[in-house]
Structures are given as structure tokens and as C-alpha cells.
C-alpha positions as CSV (number, residue, x, y, z in Angstrom):
1,M,14.5,-40.7,0.6
2,A,14.9,-43.4,-2.0
3,E,11.5,-42.7,-3.4
4,G,12.3,-39.0,-3.7
5,R,15.5,-39.8,-5.6
6,G,13.5,-42.0,-7.9
7,L,11.0,-39.2,-8.7
8,A,13.9,-36.8,-9.4
9,T,15.5,-39.4,-11.6
10,D,12.3,-39.9,-13.5
11,R,11.8,-36.2,-14.1
12,A,15.4,-35.8,-15.2
13,A,14.9,-38.6,-17.7
14,L,11.7,-37.0,-18.9
15,L,13.3,-33.6,-19.5
16,A,16.3,-35.3,-21.2
17,L,13.9,-36.4,-24.0
18,Y,13.6,-32.7,-25.0
19,D,17.4,-32.3,-25.4
20,L,17.2,-29.0,-23.5
21,D,21.0,-28.6,-23.1
22,A,21.5,-28.4,-26.9
23,G,20.4,-24.8,-27.0
24,G,19.0,-23.2,-30.2
25,F,15.8,-21.7,-28.9
26,R,15.6,-18.8,-31.3
27,N,11.9,-19.5,-32.1
28,L,11.2,-19.5,-28.3
29,D,12.9,-16.1,-28.1
30,D,10.5,-14.8,-30.7
31,I,7.5,-16.3,-28.9
32,T,8.5,-14.9,-25.6
33,G,9.0,-11.5,-27.0
34,F,5.6,-11.6,-28.6
35,A,4.0,-12.8,-25.3
36,A,5.5,-9.7,-23.5
37,E,4.1,-7.4,-26.1
38,L,0.7,-9.1,-26.3
39,C,0.3,-8.8,-22.5
40,S,2.0,-5.4,-22.1
41,A,4.4,-7.0,-19.5
42,P,8.0,-6.1,-18.9
43,I,9.0,-9.7,-18.3
44,A,8.2,-12.9,-20.1
45,L,9.7,-16.4,-19.7
46,V,9.6,-19.9,-21.0
47,S,10.4,-21.8,-17.7
48,I,11.2,-25.5,-17.4
49,V,10.8,-26.7,-13.8
50,E,13.4,-29.4,-12.8
51,D,13.9,-31.1,-9.4
52,V,15.8,-28.3,-7.6
53,R,15.7,-25.4,-10.1
54,Q,13.8,-23.8,-12.9
55,R,15.7,-22.9,-16.0
56,F,14.6,-20.3,-18.5
57,L,14.9,-21.4,-22.1
58,A,13.9,-18.0,-23.4
59,R,13.4,-14.7,-21.5
60,V,12.6,-11.1,-22.0
61,G,13.3,-8.4,-19.3
62,L,15.2,-10.7,-17.0
63,D,19.0,-11.4,-16.8
64,A,18.9,-14.6,-14.7
65,E,19.1,-17.9,-16.6
66,E,17.7,-19.9,-13.7
67,T,16.4,-19.7,-10.1
68,P,15.8,-22.3,-7.3
69,R,12.6,-24.3,-7.6
70,D,11.5,-23.3,-4.1
71,V,10.9,-19.7,-5.3
72,S,9.2,-20.8,-8.6
73,F,5.8,-19.5,-9.4
74,C,5.8,-21.7,-12.5
75,A,6.1,-24.8,-10.3
76,L,2.5,-24.2,-9.3
77,A,1.3,-22.8,-12.7
78,M,2.3,-26.1,-14.5
79,L,0.0,-28.2,-12.3
80,G,-3.2,-26.7,-13.6
81,D,-5.1,-26.9,-16.8
82,D,-5.8,-23.2,-17.2
83,I,-3.8,-20.0,-16.9
84,F,-2.5,-19.4,-13.4
85,I,-3.0,-15.8,-12.2
86,V,-1.5,-14.0,-9.2
87,P,-2.9,-10.4,-9.2
88,D,-0.7,-9.1,-6.4
89,A,2.0,-11.3,-5.0
90,T,2.5,-9.1,-1.9
91,R,-1.0,-10.0,-0.9
92,D,-0.8,-13.7,-1.6
93,P,0.3,-15.7,1.4
94,R,1.9,-18.3,-0.9
95,F,4.3,-15.7,-2.3
96,A,4.4,-12.6,0.0
97,E,7.8,-13.7,1.5
98,N,9.2,-15.0,-1.8
99,A,12.6,-13.7,-2.5
100,L,11.5,-12.8,-6.1
101,V,8.8,-10.7,-4.5
102,T,10.7,-9.0,-1.7
103,G,13.8,-8.6,-4.0
104,P,14.6,-8.3,-7.7
105,P,12.7,-8.6,-10.0
106,H,10.0,-7.5,-7.4
107,I,7.2,-9.6,-8.9
108,R,3.7,-8.3,-8.3
109,F,1.6,-9.7,-11.1
110,Y,2.1,-13.2,-12.6
111,A,0.3,-15.1,-15.3
112,G,1.5,-18.5,-16.5
113,A,0.1,-20.9,-19.1
114,P,1.1,-24.5,-18.3
115,L,3.4,-26.4,-20.7
116,M,2.2,-29.9,-21.0
117,G,4.0,-32.7,-22.7
118,A,2.4,-35.0,-25.3
119,D,1.6,-37.6,-22.6
120,G,0.1,-35.0,-20.2
121,E,3.3,-34.5,-18.1
122,P,3.8,-31.0,-16.7
123,L,7.1,-29.4,-17.9
124,G,6.8,-25.8,-16.8
125,A,5.1,-22.6,-17.9
126,L,5.1,-19.8,-20.4
127,C,4.6,-16.8,-18.1
128,V,4.4,-13.0,-18.2
129,I,5.4,-10.9,-15.1
130,D,4.7,-7.3,-14.1
131,T,6.2,-5.2,-11.4
132,V,2.9,-3.6,-10.5
133,P,-0.3,-5.4,-9.5
134,R,-2.9,-6.1,-12.2
135,P,-6.4,-7.7,-11.7
136,D,-6.1,-10.1,-14.7
137,L,-5.4,-10.5,-18.3
138,T,-7.9,-9.6,-21.0
139,S,-9.8,-12.4,-22.7
140,L,-7.7,-11.8,-25.8
141,Q,-4.4,-11.9,-23.8
142,R,-5.6,-15.2,-22.2
143,Q,-6.3,-16.7,-25.5
144,G,-3.0,-15.5,-26.9
145,L,-0.9,-16.7,-24.0
146,T,-2.6,-20.2,-24.3
147,L,-1.9,-20.3,-28.0
148,L,1.7,-19.2,-27.5
149,A,2.2,-21.9,-24.9
150,R,1.0,-24.5,-27.4
151,Q,3.5,-23.0,-29.9
152,V,6.3,-23.5,-27.2
153,M,5.3,-27.1,-26.9
154,V,5.4,-27.6,-30.6
155,E,9.0,-26.4,-30.5
156,L,9.9,-28.6,-27.6
157,E,8.1,-31.6,-28.9
158,G,10.1,-31.2,-32.1
159,R,13.2,-32.1,-30.1
160,R,11.9,-35.5,-29.1
161,R,13.2,-38.4,-31.2
162,D,11.9,-41.9,-31.3
163,R,11.9,-44.9,-33.6
164,D,9.1,-43.4,-35.8
165,M,11.3,-40.4,-36.8
166,I,9.8,-39.8,-40.2
167,M,6.2,-40.0,-39.0
168,R,6.9,-37.7,-36.0
169,Q,8.6,-35.2,-38.3
170,R,5.4,-35.2,-40.5
171,L,3.2,-34.7,-37.4
172,D,5.5,-32.0,-36.0
173,A,5.5,-30.2,-39.4
174,A,1.6,-30.3,-39.5
175,A,1.4,-29.1,-35.8
176,V,3.9,-26.3,-36.6
177,A,2.0,-25.2,-39.6
178,E,-1.3,-25.1,-37.8
179,S,0.1,-23.4,-34.8
180,D,1.8,-20.8,-37.0
181,R,-1.5,-20.2,-38.8
182,L,-3.2,-19.6,-35.5
183,F,-0.3,-17.5,-34.3
184,R,-0.6,-15.2,-37.3
185,S,-4.4,-15.1,-37.0
186,L,-4.1,-13.8,-33.5
187,A,-2.1,-10.8,-34.6
188,D,-3.7,-10.2,-38.0
189,T,-7.4,-10.6,-37.2
190,M,-7.7,-8.4,-34.1
191,P,-10.6,-6.0,-34.5
192,Q,-8.2,-3.1,-34.0
193,M,-5.3,-1.8,-36.0
194,V,-2.2,-2.7,-34.0
195,W,1.3,-1.2,-34.4
196,S,4.5,-1.0,-32.5
197,T,7.6,1.2,-32.5
198,L,11.2,1.1,-31.3
199,P,12.0,3.2,-28.1
200,D,12.8,6.2,-30.3
201,G,9.3,6.1,-31.9
202,Y,10.4,4.4,-35.2
203,H,7.3,2.5,-36.5
204,D,8.5,-1.0,-37.4
205,Y,5.3,-3.1,-37.3
206,Y,1.6,-2.9,-38.4
207,N,-0.8,-5.8,-38.4
208,A,-2.9,-6.9,-41.3
209,R,-5.9,-4.9,-40.1
210,W,-3.9,-1.6,-40.6
211,Y,-3.1,-2.4,-44.2
212,E,-6.7,-3.6,-44.8
213,Y,-8.2,-0.4,-43.4
214,T,-5.8,2.1,-45.0
215,G,-5.2,0.3,-48.3
216,V,-1.5,1.3,-48.4
217,P,1.3,-1.1,-49.5
218,P,3.0,-3.1,-46.7
219,G,5.9,-1.2,-45.3
220,S,4.9,2.2,-46.8
221,T,4.0,3.6,-43.3
222,D,7.1,2.4,-41.5
223,G,9.3,5.0,-39.8
224,T,7.6,8.3,-40.0
225,G,5.4,7.5,-43.0
226,W,2.4,7.1,-40.7
227,N,1.8,10.8,-40.2
228,G,1.0,11.3,-43.8
229,M,-2.1,9.1,-43.2
230,F,-3.7,11.8,-41.0
231,H,-5.8,14.7,-42.0
232,P,-3.6,17.7,-42.7
233,D,-5.3,19.7,-39.9
234,D,-4.5,16.9,-37.4
235,Q,-0.9,16.2,-38.3
236,D,0.9,18.8,-36.2
237,R,-1.3,18.0,-33.2
238,A,-0.6,14.3,-33.5
239,W,3.1,14.8,-33.9
240,A,3.2,17.1,-30.8
241,R,1.3,14.6,-28.7
242,W,3.5,11.7,-29.9
243,R,6.8,13.6,-29.3
244,N,5.5,14.4,-25.8
245,S,4.9,10.7,-25.1
246,L,8.3,9.7,-26.4
247,A,10.0,12.4,-24.2
248,T,8.0,11.7,-21.0
249,G,7.0,8.1,-21.3
250,E,3.4,9.1,-20.7
251,P,0.6,7.0,-22.4
252,Y,-0.3,8.3,-25.9
253,E,-4.0,9.0,-26.6
254,I,-5.5,11.2,-29.3
255,E,-8.5,11.5,-31.6
256,Y,-7.6,12.3,-35.2
257,R,-8.9,11.7,-38.7
258,L,-7.3,8.8,-40.5
259,R,-7.4,8.3,-44.2
260,H,-9.5,5.3,-45.1
261,H,-8.8,3.1,-48.2
262,G,-11.9,4.7,-49.7
263,G,-10.2,8.0,-49.8
264,D,-12.2,9.7,-47.0
265,Y,-11.0,10.6,-43.5
266,R,-12.6,8.8,-40.6
267,W,-12.3,9.7,-36.9
268,T,-10.0,7.3,-35.1
269,L,-8.9,6.9,-31.5
270,G,-5.1,6.3,-31.2
271,R,-3.6,4.9,-28.1
272,A,-0.2,3.6,-27.1
273,L,1.6,2.4,-24.0
274,P,5.3,1.9,-23.4
275,I,6.8,-1.5,-22.6
276,R,9.6,-1.2,-20.0
277,D,12.3,-3.5,-19.0
278,A,13.2,-4.4,-15.4
279,D,15.1,-1.2,-15.0
280,G,12.2,0.9,-16.2
281,L,13.6,1.7,-19.6
282,I,11.2,1.8,-22.5
283,I,12.0,-1.0,-24.9
284,R,9.0,-0.7,-27.2
285,W,5.7,1.1,-27.7
286,I,2.6,-0.9,-28.5
287,G,-0.3,1.0,-29.9
288,T,-3.8,0.6,-31.4
289,C,-6.1,2.6,-33.7
290,T,-9.8,2.2,-33.3
291,D,-12.4,3.6,-35.7
292,I,-14.8,5.8,-33.8
293,H,-16.2,7.7,-36.8
294,E,-19.8,6.5,-36.3
295,Q,-19.7,7.3,-32.5
296,K,-18.4,10.8,-33.3
297,L,-21.2,11.4,-35.7
298,M,-23.8,10.2,-33.2
299,I,-22.3,12.5,-30.5
300,D,-22.5,15.5,-32.9
301,E,-26.1,14.6,-33.8
302,R,-27.1,14.3,-30.1
303,E,-25.4,17.6,-29.4
304,M,-27.3,19.3,-32.2
305,I,-30.6,17.9,-31.0
306,A,-29.7,19.0,-27.4
307,H,-29.0,22.5,-28.5
308,E,-32.2,22.7,-30.5
309,L,-34.2,21.4,-27.5
310,S,-32.4,23.9,-25.2
311,H,-33.3,26.7,-27.6
312,R,-36.9,25.7,-27.6
313,I,-37.0,25.5,-23.8
314,K,-35.5,29.0,-23.6
315,N,-38.2,30.2,-26.0
316,I,-40.8,28.7,-23.6
317,F,-39.4,30.8,-20.8
318,S,-39.7,33.9,-22.9
319,V,-43.3,33.1,-24.0
320,I,-44.4,32.5,-20.4
321,A,-42.8,35.8,-19.3
322,G,-44.5,37.5,-22.2
323,L,-47.9,36.1,-21.3
324,I,-47.4,37.2,-17.7
325,G,-46.6,40.7,-18.9
326,L,-49.7,40.8,-21.2
327,S,-51.9,39.6,-18.4
328,A,-50.6,42.3,-16.1
329,R,-51.4,45.0,-18.6
330,Q,-54.9,43.7,-19.0
331,H,-55.3,43.4,-15.2
332,P,-53.4,46.2,-13.5
333,A,-54.4,45.0,-10.1
334,I,-52.1,42.0,-10.4
335,A,-49.2,44.0,-11.8
336,D,-46.9,43.7,-8.8
337,V,-47.5,40.0,-8.5
338,A,-47.0,39.6,-12.2
339,D,-43.7,41.5,-12.2
340,D,-42.4,39.2,-9.4
341,L,-43.5,36.1,-11.2
342,R,-42.0,37.3,-14.5
343,D,-38.7,38.1,-12.8
344,R,-38.6,34.6,-11.4
345,I,-39.3,33.0,-14.8
346,L,-36.5,35.1,-16.3
347,A,-34.2,34.0,-13.5
348,L,-35.0,30.4,-14.3
349,G,-34.2,31.2,-18.0
350,R,-30.8,32.5,-17.1
351,A,-30.1,29.4,-15.0
352,H,-31.0,27.2,-17.9
353,D,-28.9,29.2,-20.2
354,F,-26.0,28.9,-17.8
355,V,-25.9,25.2,-17.4
356,R,-26.9,24.4,-21.0
357,P,-26.2,27.2,-23.4
358,H,-28.7,27.0,-26.2
359,S,-26.5,28.5,-28.9
360,V,-22.9,29.3,-29.6
361,E,-23.6,33.0,-28.9
362,S,-25.0,32.3,-25.4
363,A,-22.1,30.0,-24.6
364,G,-19.7,32.7,-25.5
365,Q,-21.5,35.2,-23.3
366,I,-21.2,32.9,-20.3
367,G,-17.5,32.5,-20.6
368,D,-15.1,30.9,-18.2
369,G,-17.7,30.8,-15.3
370,E,-19.6,28.0,-16.9
371,G,-20.2,25.1,-14.4
372,R,-19.3,27.2,-11.3
373,L,-21.3,29.0,-8.7
374,W,-19.9,32.4,-9.3
375,G,-20.8,32.2,-12.9
376,I,-24.5,31.8,-12.3
377,L,-24.4,34.4,-9.5
378,D,-22.8,36.8,-12.0
379,Q,-25.9,36.2,-14.3
380,I,-28.4,36.6,-11.4
381,F,-26.7,39.7,-10.0
382,A,-26.2,41.5,-13.3
383,P,-29.0,44.0,-12.8
384,Y,-27.3,45.3,-9.6
385,R,-24.1,46.4,-11.4
386,H,-23.7,50.1,-12.1
387,D,-20.9,51.6,-14.2
388,G,-19.0,48.2,-14.1
389,A,-19.1,48.0,-10.3
390,T,-21.2,45.4,-8.4
391,R,-22.9,46.0,-5.1
392,I,-22.9,42.3,-4.3
393,L,-19.3,41.3,-3.4
394,L,-18.3,37.7,-3.8
395,S,-15.4,36.0,-1.9
396,G,-14.2,32.5,-0.9
397,D,-14.5,29.3,-2.9
398,N,-16.1,28.8,-6.3
399,P,-17.7,25.3,-6.2
400,A,-18.9,23.4,-9.2
401,I,-22.6,23.3,-10.0
402,D,-24.7,21.3,-12.6
403,D,-28.1,21.3,-14.1
404,R,-29.7,19.8,-10.9
405,S,-28.6,22.6,-8.6
406,A,-28.8,25.6,-11.1
407,T,-32.6,26.1,-10.9
408,P,-33.0,26.1,-7.1
409,L,-29.8,28.3,-6.7
410,A,-31.1,30.7,-9.3
411,L,-34.5,31.1,-7.6
412,L,-32.8,31.4,-4.1
413,F,-30.4,34.2,-5.0
414,H,-32.9,35.9,-7.2
415,E,-35.3,36.2,-4.2
416,L,-32.5,37.4,-1.9
417,A,-31.4,40.1,-4.3
418,T,-34.9,41.1,-5.1
419,N,-35.8,41.4,-1.4
420,A,-32.6,43.3,-0.7
421,A,-33.4,45.7,-3.6
422,K,-37.0,46.3,-2.2
423,Y,-36.5,46.3,1.5
424,G,-32.8,45.8,2.4
425,A,-29.3,47.0,1.7
426,L,-29.7,47.4,-2.1
427,S,-32.7,49.7,-1.6
428,V,-30.3,52.6,-0.7
429,A,-27.4,53.9,-2.7
430,E,-24.8,53.2,0.0
431,G,-25.9,49.6,0.8
432,R,-23.8,46.6,0.0
433,V,-24.1,42.8,0.2
434,A,-21.1,40.5,1.1
435,L,-21.5,36.9,-0.1
436,H,-18.9,34.5,1.1
437,V,-18.6,30.8,0.1
438,A,-16.5,28.2,1.9
439,L,-16.2,24.5,2.3
440,D,-17.5,23.2,5.6
441,G,-16.9,19.5,5.9
442,D,-19.2,17.8,3.4
443,D,-21.2,21.0,2.9
444,V,-20.8,24.2,1.0
445,R,-21.5,27.1,3.4
446,I,-22.8,30.4,1.9
447,D,-23.1,33.5,4.1
448,W,-25.2,36.5,2.8
449,Q,-24.6,39.6,4.8
450,E,-26.3,42.9,4.1
451,Q,-24.7,46.1,5.2
452,G,-25.6,49.8,5.0
453,G,-29.3,49.4,4.5
454,P,-32.3,50.6,6.5
455,A,-33.0,49.2,9.9
456,V,-34.3,45.7,9.6
457,V,-37.5,44.7,11.4
458,P,-38.4,41.0,11.4
459,G,-41.6,40.3,9.5
460,G,-44.6,38.2,10.4
461,P,-45.3,34.9,8.8
462,D,-43.1,33.9,5.9
463,G,-44.4,35.2,2.6
464,F,-44.2,33.3,-0.7
465,G,-40.6,34.4,-1.4
466,S,-39.4,33.1,1.9
467,R,-41.2,29.8,1.5
468,L,-39.7,29.6,-2.0
469,M,-36.2,30.0,-0.6
470,T,-36.8,27.4,2.0
471,L,-38.2,25.0,-0.6
472,S,-35.1,25.6,-2.8
473,V,-32.6,25.0,0.0
474,E,-34.2,22.3,2.1
475,R,-36.4,20.3,-0.3
476,Q,-34.5,20.6,-3.6
477,L,-30.9,20.8,-2.4
478,G,-31.2,18.9,0.9
479,G,-29.6,21.7,2.9
480,R,-30.5,24.0,5.7
481,I,-31.0,27.8,6.2
482,A,-30.6,30.1,9.1
483,R,-31.6,33.8,9.2
484,Q,-30.7,36.6,11.7
485,W,-32.1,40.1,11.5
486,Q,-29.1,42.2,12.6
487,P,-29.4,46.0,13.1
488,H,-27.1,46.6,10.1
489,G,-29.0,44.2,7.8
490,L,-30.1,40.7,7.2
491,Q,-27.6,37.9,7.8
492,L,-28.4,34.6,6.2
493,S,-26.4,31.4,6.2
494,L,-26.9,28.3,4.0
495,W,-25.4,24.8,4.3
496,I,-25.8,22.8,1.1
497,P,-24.3,19.3,0.7
498,S,-21.5,19.3,-1.9
499,R,-23.1,16.3,-3.6
500,S,-26.2,18.4,-4.2
501,M,-24.2,21.3,-5.8
502,S,-22.6,19.1,-8.5
503,R,-22.3,15.4,-9.3
504,S,-18.6,15.8,-9.5
505,G,-18.3,17.8,-6.3
506,G,-15.4,19.9,-7.7
507,T,-14.3,23.2,-6.2
508,A,-12.0,25.9,-7.3
């Protein structure tokens, strides 16, 4: 017990050298506030760990001035050489039952940079706290928190007095100057333009990068002056998005054209997140502007090339269909086969046009069905519409499709419709086809039911069309197919994995 009292006495004597009871920690308040903004955390503290308590010399987002040492995260953080991270306190056996985790302020994420005295003695930590789990800080935030912890120690070391007062003052002044230079460099040399606003959206800070990029005088874009920097065609949209974020607290994200100091407008990605206090109230917005002009130009160039390539592919389909027609006229004996082949080629062309329109005009013709099964079916079944009415009735779900599934689906339903028109329900005026789509576990089930056609007689060995349908379903889409020849018409069921229909697997 005597040894324990001796250690407590030694620590009390050590902390007394810093004259902590004298107050006057305005600079620490500024550092703590910046740490919270830098790390997008609602709580930031400068914590000094004593023998039975930890006291907070500066704090943001927390009312308490001290807590018992036995619940202190900083008591562990100060023992290391690097930043101490707790991603989710509820999952950490060291803290899961901690009163500061199970009760206010409901700590989930913690990051603390140790505060080390000049002689290497641990004093406490500069920490940031969040009420939701986070995997880690970014490398820039780690660097900034370490730098800010050094700045805290510059302030605390300035309180120490010894016989070499004049020399220490000179050393402290040099340390403060260097730390201040690094502190400003952290904010002003970030690769992005950084800005912040009050809770009502009033812009009160821009970093040096903003002024360097825009070329405007410092302070000229404070308040609402920022909107004048946008392209006139983007200003109303930017204002509407910003007002919505202020009203709802939702993150702000928008692409707009920002006036560069050279006078031209460059595409920029604007983002902002709200900083909230322990009660969830927004106390500040921190935002960034990132120049994406070159990326936008590259995307537009790739899109132009893709459209040109798509146009040429579409022309190839037309050329092939034309060659088939020419061959059929020269060799009448193959006319029927040529007609079937040409129709299949044209069906492939419609599928290609559907998943990748080769022009603005074709994109407009496809309309709202783009990317969905019903849209491509509407293209394939277009020849079977008369006077605006279709003889193939669709019902059920409308799953998403993509470029991988469009081709086999186009061939499949082209064959079904063609066979129905030649031999089945669509070969007579009163015949109809009911096509129903439904989710069936991990599959999309499609039922094709012909009604009102001539009596169906099962054929012999599968012809080319049947083999083509089987190839499309089983080999290309990884599904399965079942046929039944009912007296009232062919009944066919397909089960296609949702992942084969579309990479996104979406439905409507």
C-alpha cells in the first residue's frame, strides 16, 4: 500500500509541474475543436490521467469535466507510442461493460494520440470519439491527430518552469512556431479544397487551396458568396441540393462546374457531412471540393467511342442480314432457311440496341424499359402487335437484365414467337400467348402458355430452333427448361438464375 501511495504522489508531483489548476486553456480549446472537425467526430477531448480520475483540459461535444480513471480509455491510449484505436467498444472485451459505453456518451469509436512529457512520461491523450462504430481514421486524420497532440504538448510544456527560464522560453517559442507552421500546413496544403459552415449553412472558412484554385480574394466567398462561383446553369441545382441537406441533415454531394482562376469552368465534386454534438444536433458542416474535370472528359470520350463502336456493330448486323437476303434471292432453294437465319440476326440486333443504344435516337425509342426484361420482350414481340394490341400478354415481375443475358434471351423468345406464329397459337387469329414472370427462390421463373391454337402434336427429334433454345437457357444462362404439349397449346417453363439475368440482380 505504501508503494501505491508513493506512485500516486510521484504522479501528482509530475502533473503539478504543468500548473493544470491555473486554467487558461484557450489554445487547447481551439486544437480540440479542430481535431473534432478534422476527424468528423462529435466528441474530442484533451484528457490528463491522474491517479483516480481523468480530467478534461479541453473538450468538444461533452459536458463532463472529469470521469473516474477506471472507465478511462485514455489511460490505455497514453501507454503506447502510436494512436490507440477502438473500432467498436461494444465488441471489445476491455470496454464492452464500460459505463461510458453502456451509458452516456455511448462511446462506440475511439482514437487517442498519447500525450508524452519532455522526459517521456505519459500524461494522457488527445482523443476523438464517435457514437457509431468506425473501422479506423484515414492516414491524413492519423497524421493530423498526431500533429495536434504535439501541439497540445507544446502548450502544456510551456507551463513548466525551471531555473533556465529564459532558455526554456526561447525553446518553447521555437517549438510553438514550428508546430504552428505544421498545423497550418495540414489545413492549407490538403489536395482538396476544404470549407466549413455554421449549422445554418453560413460559410465561414475556406482553406488556402480554395483561394489558390479560384483566385478570389480571401473572405469574398464567405456567407452565400460561394454560389456565384458556380456555372449559371448549375447554381439553382446546387442551391436546391444544399438547402435540402441543411433541412434534412443528409450528406451533401453534387457535381457542378466551378470557376477556375483562369476564367474557365471546371467540373468539381462537392461533398459535405454534418458534425453533430452528443444530442445529435448539427454544430457544423465540413465539406470538400474535388476537381474531376479530367475524369469527366475521359468518361465523355469513352462514351463517344462506345456509341461509335455500338453503331458499327449494329451496321454489321444489318450487313449480315443483307448478305443473307441476297444469297436467298440467288439460291431460292435456301429461302426458308435464309429467312429464319435473317430473322435471328435481326433479333440479335434488337437485343444489342436494347442493352446498348447506338444513338440518341435509338435510346429514345427504347424508353423506360431499358435494362428490364419486359423492355426487350416488347422489342422482340413488336411484329405480333396489331392495331396497338398485342397477342402476347405479359404479367408478373419485370427483372433487370444486362448485356450478358440480352443475347440469349432475344434468341430464346424470338424462337418461341416464331414457332408459335408458324405452328402454334399465333398461327390462327384467335390464338394468344400468356407469359408470366415470377421470382422463385434464387431463380427467375418464366412460364410461356399458348392458348387457342391448333392441336399440338409433339414432334420428333429436336430441330435447330429447339436446340438453340436449349443452348440459350442451359449453356449460356445456366438455367433449365421444361416443355409440355397440352391439347390447348405448348406450355413451357424456364428457371434462370437471377445472377445470370443481371449483375445487379434487381427486380421491379
